[in-house]
N, C-alpha and C positions, 0 to 999 in steps of 0.2 A: 023275474028271480034267475040268477044264475045258477048253473050247475058247479060241483066241485071241481069238475073237469075244466069247465070255462075258466074258473078262478086260477086253477093251476097253470093253465095256458097264458093267462095275464101275467102270472109270476114267472114266466119263461120256460114253460114245459112247451117243446116244439113237437108237434104231432099228438097222439093219442098219450092220455096220462094212465091209462089202463090197458091191460092185455086183454085177449078174448077170455082167459080164466078169471078176470076180475082182480089180478094183481097189478101193482103199479109197474109201469115201465120204467126204464132207469131215468128217463127224463122227467117222469111223473113223479118218481120218489125224490128226486132233486128238489123238484119245486115244492113238494110236500114239506120236505124238511126245511127250506127256506121259509114257508109260510108258519111252520111251529117256531122257529127262530124268530121271525118277526113277531109273533105274538108274544113269546116269553121276554122280548126285549120291551114291548108295550107293557107288559105285566112289572118289568123292573123299574120302567120309568114312571108309571102312574101309581104303583102299589096295588093294583087292583088283579086279582087271580083270574087267569085266563084258563084254569084248568077245566071248567065246565066247557068252554068253548071248545078245548082240544078232545074232550071226551065226546062232544058232539060231532066233532068233525071225524073221529074214529070210528063212531058209529055208522055215519053216512059211508064212509068207505066200506065197512063190513056189510051194510044192509043193501046198498044199491049197485055194487061192483062185484 
């Protein structure tokens, strides 16, 4: 299983996605916004809500970093 940081790096984040305080780096924030945009595009395409996925991802950010 990949970490959120690994996923963000696959989406274009170069270097660390999170700084030493657990906040997004500039690159991490950009990749995370890309991920959210992609999820919402999938929601628009399929009609299936992604809000629970977004909520879960936000929780991962808050818990693990």
